[in-house]
C-alpha positions in Angstrom: 0.0 0.0 0.0 2.9 2.3 0.8 3.3 5.1 3.3 0.5 7.7 2.9 2.8 10.4 4.2 5.4 9.5 1.6 2.8 9.6 -1.1 1.7 12.9 0.0 5.3 14.3 0.0 5.8 12.9 -3.5 2.5 14.6 -4.6 3.6 17.9 -3.1 7.0 17.7 -4.7 5.5 16.9 -8.1 3.1 19.8 -7.7 6.0 22.2 -6.8 8.0 20.9 -9.8 5.1 21.4 -12.1 4.5 24.9 -10.8 8.2 25.7 -11.5 8.1 24.2 -15.0 4.9 25.9 -15.9 6.1 29.3 -14.6 6.7 32.3 -16.9 10.2 32.7 -15.6 11.1 29.1 -16.5 9.5 29.3 -20.0 11.2 32.5 -20.9 14.6 31.2 -19.6 14.1 28.0 -21.6 13.3 29.9 -24.8 16.2 32.3 -24.5 18.6 29.5 -23.4 17.8 27.3 -26.3 18.1 30.2 -28.7 21.4 31.3 -27.4 22.8 27.8 -27.6 21.6 27.4 -31.2 23.1 30.8 -32.1 26.5 29.6 -30.7 26.2 26.4 -32.7 25.3 28.3 -35.9 28.3 30.7 -35.5 30.6 27.8 -34.9 29.5 25.7 -37.9 28.4 28.4 -40.3 25.9 25.9 -41.8 22.7 27.4 -43.2 20.8 24.3 -42.2 21.7 25.0 -38.5 20.1 28.4 -38.5 19.1 29.2 -34.9 15.4 29.4 -35.6 15.4 26.2 -37.7 17.1 24.3 -34.8 15.5 25.9 -31.8 11.9 25.1 -32.9 12.3 21.3 -32.9 14.4 21.5 -29.7 11.7 23.4 -27.9 9.0 21.0 -29.2 11.1 18.1 -27.9 11.6 19.7 -24.5 7.8 20.5 -24.2 7.0 16.9 -25.0 9.6 15.6 -22.5 8.3 17.9 -19.7 4.6 17.4 -20.7 4.3 21.1 -21.1 1.0 22.1 -22.8 1.2 24.5 -25.7 -1.4 26.8 -24.2 0.8 27.1 -21.1 3.9 27.7 -23.1 2.2 30.4 -25.2 1.0 32.1 -22.1 4.3 31.9 -20.4 6.2 33.3 -23.5 3.7 36.1 -24.2 6.4 38.8 -23.5 8.5 37.4 -26.3 5.5 37.4 -28.6 4.7 41.0 -27.6 8.3 42.1 -28.5 7.8 41.0 -32.1 6.1 44.3 -32.8 8.7 46.6 -31.2 11.5 44.5 -32.9 10.1 45.4 -36.3 9.7 49.0 -35.3 13.3 49.1 -34.1 14.4 48.4 -37.7 13.5 52.1 -38.3 16.8 53.1 -36.8 18.6 51.4 -39.7 16.3 53.2 -42.1 17.1 56.6 -40.5 20.8 55.9 -41.0 20.3 55.3 -44.7 17.5 57.8 -45.2 19.2 59.9 -47.9 20.2 56.9 -50.0 16.7 55.5 -49.8 15.1 58.8 -50.9 17.1 58.6 -54.1 15.7 55.2 -54.9 12.2 55.6 -53.6 10.4 55.0 -56.9 12.3 51.8 -57.7 11.8 50.5 -54.1 8.1 51.1 -54.0 7.6 49.6 -57.5 9.6 46.5 -56.6 7.7 45.9 -53.4 4.3 46.5 -55.0 5.1 44.0 -57.8 6.5 41.5 -55.3 3.3 41.8 -53.2 1.0 41.3 -56.2 3.0 38.3 -57.5 3.2 36.7 -54.1 -0.6 37.0 -53.5 -1.7 36.0 -57.0 0.7 33.1 -57.3 -0.4 31.5 -54.0 -4.1 31.9 -54.9 -3.6 30.4 -58.3 -1.5 27.5 -57.1 -3.7 26.8 -54.1 -6.9 26.8 -56.3 -5.2 24.5 -58.9 -4.4 22.1 -56.1 -8.0 22.1 -54.9 -7.5 24.1 -51.7 -10.6 25.7 -50.1 -11.1 29.4 -49.3 -10.0 29.1 -45.7 -6.6 27.6 -46.6 -6.1 30.1 -49.4 -6.9 33.0 -47.0 -4.3 31.5 -44.6 -1.6 31.3 -47.3 -2.1 34.7 -48.8 0.0 36.7 -46.3 2.9 34.2 -46.3 5.5 36.8 -47.2 4.8 39.4 -44.4 5.9 39.5 -40.8 4.0 37.3 -38.3 1.8 39.9 -36.5 0.6 41.4 -39.8 0.2 38.0 -41.4 -2.0 36.7 -38.6 -4.2 39.8 -38.7 -4.5 39.7 -42.5 -5.3 36.0 -42.5 -8.0 36.4 -39.9 -9.6 39.3 -41.7 -9.6 37.3 -45.0 -11.3 34.3 -43.3 -8.1 32.2 -42.7 -6.6 30.6 -39.6 -4.1 32.9 -37.9 -2.2 30.2 -36.0 -1.5 28.3 -39.2 -0.6 31.5 -41.0 2.0 32.1 -38.3 3.6 28.7 -38.9 3.6 29.2 -42.6 5.3 32.6 -42.2 8.0 31.1 -40.1 8.6 28.3 -42.6 8.7 30.8 -45.5 11.1 33.0 -43.5 13.5 30.1 -42.7 13.5 28.9 -46.3 14.0 32.4 -47.7 16.8 33.3 -45.2 18.6 30.1 -46.0 18.1 29.8 -49.8 17.8 33.6 -50.6 21.4 34.6 -50.5 22.5 31.5 -52.4 20.0 32.2 -55.2 21.0 35.9 -55.3 24.7 34.9 -55.6 24.0 32.3 -58.3 22.0 34.9 -60.3 24.9 37.4 -59.9 22.7 40.0 -58.3 25.2 42.4 -56.7 22.9 45.4 -56.1 22.6 46.1 -52.4 19.1 47.5 -52.9 17.9 44.4 -54.8 19.4 42.0 -52.3 17.9 43.8 -49.3 14.5 44.2 -50.9 14.2 40.6 -52.0 15.2 39.2 -48.6 12.9 41.6 -46.7 9.9 41.2 -49.1 10.1 37.4 -49.3 11.4 36.3 -46.0 10.4 39.2 -43.6 12.2 39.3 -40.3 14.4 36.3 -40.9 15.4 37.6 -44.3 16.2 40.9 -42.7 18.4 39.3 -40.1 20.2 37.6 -42.9 20.4 40.8 -44.9 22.0 42.6 -41.9 24.8 40.0 -42.0 25.4 41.0 -45.7 25.7 44.7 -44.9 24.1 47.8 -43.2 22.5 49.0 -46.3 21.0 45.6 -47.2 19.6 45.4 -43.7 18.1 48.8 -43.7 16.4 48.3 -47.1 15.2 44.8 -46.0 13.6 46.4 -42.9 11.9 48.9 -45.1 10.6 46.1 -47.3 9.0 44.4 -44.3 6.9 47.4 -43.5 6.0 48.2 -47.1 5.2 44.6 -47.9 2.9 44.3 -44.9 1.1 47.5 -45.8 0.6 46.6 -49.4 -0.4 43.0 -48.7 -3.0 44.2 -46.2 -4.4 46.5 -48.8 -4.1 44.2 -51.9 -5.4 40.9 -50.4 -9.1 42.0 -50.4 -8.7 43.8 -53.8 -7.1 40.8 -55.5 -9.6 38.4 -54.0 -12.4 40.5 -55.4 -10.8 40.8 -58.8 -10.0 37.0 -59.1 -13.3 35.9 -57.7 
């Protein structure tokens, strides 16, 4: 039967441990610790496939499974990190301010490029998804794939999609663009700093911008500008293009 007092102590210990594991402090420490470890690994190896975000996601999923940590609890505990997504995007404005004069001289080409990129991104995903038999909900979820997560979730919800799935798609697109983007640009011999920054920011949003900053200050600034412009144009164009195509 066992000692009732011992069982009670074990139960109390398990409850305390669960309280610690489910606490906001532990979850934030876990996320930051895993990310810093993956950054160290990436800098040591320099392998694109070991990008911090690409590695940290499965590691966190594994830890959550091992600790039996519910996703809802994890999301609630990491809400501060989620909140900081917005200010992080706004903080890119400092890089824009540093390159303001250069950007003004190329304003027309930048706006035109982002507009065309936004239209192509939305139309292509609608056409391909319809061709493959996807329903309206899935199409609406996929449409904002090339914009940063907070904007993509809001656009997807307004269009009738699923914000949570849109967030996952945005992350996948960002990882793919951040890894493959520079390789493709190099293979195509695209040396223009404006073109490299715009393409990474417009296609791979925050992750592309992080990669662009590694290429240079100007590439990073233009990539940060592309994030904002792409988000604005996508939010405006999604309902218009849906109306035209339908």
